[in-house]
Steps between C-alpha positions, in 0.01 A plus 500: 500500500789727560617489132192550288647449148272536206479134456372426847135396569414810680645721225327283224158555690551860535588542137193321389280719713660814387467387148131455535477842670686659216294355224183597686612852545614516122157343383302745708702800381443395137123452581502858646663626182223395281188519732597767753359801338166331437457342845598830668251736320299715737191313410637160574408496869172559673446847662364326808847370574739638742845553347816522721795627294880468604798635315875490522738753345875559526482880477870568464497765780172690566667844427416835642133611468444735203790325299431349172557154630272556796214638294528209257481257792198674639322463169586126471403411843169699483413315169561159634309595811608192710371436869858395602829589321843347575779745419870411442789735490407780762845630467588676808381650834402819303310283241286369786356847538439512122332168546265642753401770276450262218260301719318822590478612140366174375254417786681241718430556887763233601862453421730254645878553441810417697707802635827325416628220281780247574687495172466809285243773514222372286195414699163333434170623589127447497228755449146402583146631484370202677516557879796333661434229747868390519835583363863385552857588384673154481878494563750214477532507876132490566440205260812296579493554889860614487582854585801485270331386186525744213425319187240700303584776268187686589241456777169333433190732547180324595164661526154356562186710385153413548248554220211727596258282302554211754689298261800434735847596586761523239856454603773621262878473533703734290870411424773591263735206439873540446593602149778361308606181317800380722469192709498709807191694359326183439590376849370816663160476290443153612559587862253792457226271384572267784458791747166591327384136547594539871299812526196316356513211738201624713277523204277225348515519112187315456291757696708812551544766214877529469684676238879526447622758245781706376818513277625139519796582266439150362293365217291188582593328186886559558538307819647286652838642461841336531614376736174329561554496879711718727659283762757769610491872469628636163773766489404865441276548807516838665709524821198595701293202370448247778318175420253405774560155666167357358617589151835357586331180600305472180817561289702237673226229505277505201653796325334815386323450165598762250156629406339805655137377404539143623522599871161680472329265267582168655226315673729453803511879531241759435363335187466828304442533127677739281231681302590558133443858372526667167463853356198558282716431181584161645852582619597361843806740553475694819823680438487619136858629474619129545191302392515298833213359685601573848228674699243239639193434708464165680180406667361244741271221385193677657554794251602281197172327531319822424645522152692813534571731205837676444660772293833657466410871456668688224368860463625502127246237430213640705172620372120501561382137551849348462594214738356488852276782625684799614420829678470841316673609177821335380810695611740634239639200307857554622396495872654158559826577325532834701419335845706183495687237285239237617139451423245456776328155531147476636240225579124509545335262732105466442253407785143422443277786612338500844123567490415838645220357686587127587186461719278549211482140411232513246657803322189717518684810635382479856554272792168367634276196582578314184865521577433386861311192359787414266749505801273305731475240217877469482542502884789271612604433143846569347614689189166694463456862388347553847829442665566863529799494735681238298550257794381203308159468664172688494419594852428771756779743400364498146149571634645798687650633185183461312296667763750782524466561118120501506332740263615641152852425385735808506 
């Protein structure tokens, strides 16, 4: 187990699993290229549905309010109109103040951003319109249990916001993985994914709404890299980089698999799925200058089951009725180019509409004796429309709700 060469049974199993994941992602991305615009038309979903939108953007520094880059970013963020936005590359302490102003100018009441960063000045952040019920800044020390651990380039920002429509709590984790193509960069990206997986251990992917997003600096179809496993630390790590003892243990026993996505997608871990996303012209590139597909949104099974729709937003291709529904008029076509070298990626989750008057069991616009008769006929039963409190049985609490709603529906 200490020496996981590519011919070992463990390595062979991992390679087969990764090949399946890679083919699935490529197939889905191709399907999105041909069908995304049609399935994402504004009329493709019922207006009775609740929509929660989440976006991620490597903003390449927020920039000073009033600057060309700042104004362009405001236009893009307003146009996408997401409920929660993950931001990468808040570039300095001064840029945190720019971020606060950006949030105010685009209608976000909640901002989570670390005051400092372990390696370099670039920070992650989350802006949210959903009321915050929890938030955290995850460090190597907090996740490893070792106060000396310092093995993440940037701190993980976690934020949980509750939908006002009663849909539930959405937990997002924003991260910006280490850039570069050296073995040391790949090693650091793998560790950062392992750290995210640790931060997610308290969540249940089958029931909790969990999203991991950001600039992964890796393409899902370009992994795993070589070496397949890290069984020792590669050269080129910063002097201040201190591997936590838990990571050391993984490295010297099974080895660390050289794939940033695997540690988040594996069923032994969070079991997330990387969502394919394309621009409205079918291009999957999220960094146009290089053509690379490196900004991603990964979701839990509970959100995948909803059939989410995605888009890589490019202001050059924007127009009325193009792609997923958006807010207001399109910004100037060069807005993305002026704001950042990356394109934002966003996803829509659709939830069935909740009746405005659930106690109106016969749908006649008021709660009365006929609704009471329906409830009494279903008394003690399971799975009935008269189960107003959703506890699985029709009983006294449902009757209390019905009586409290007596009369015309609002």
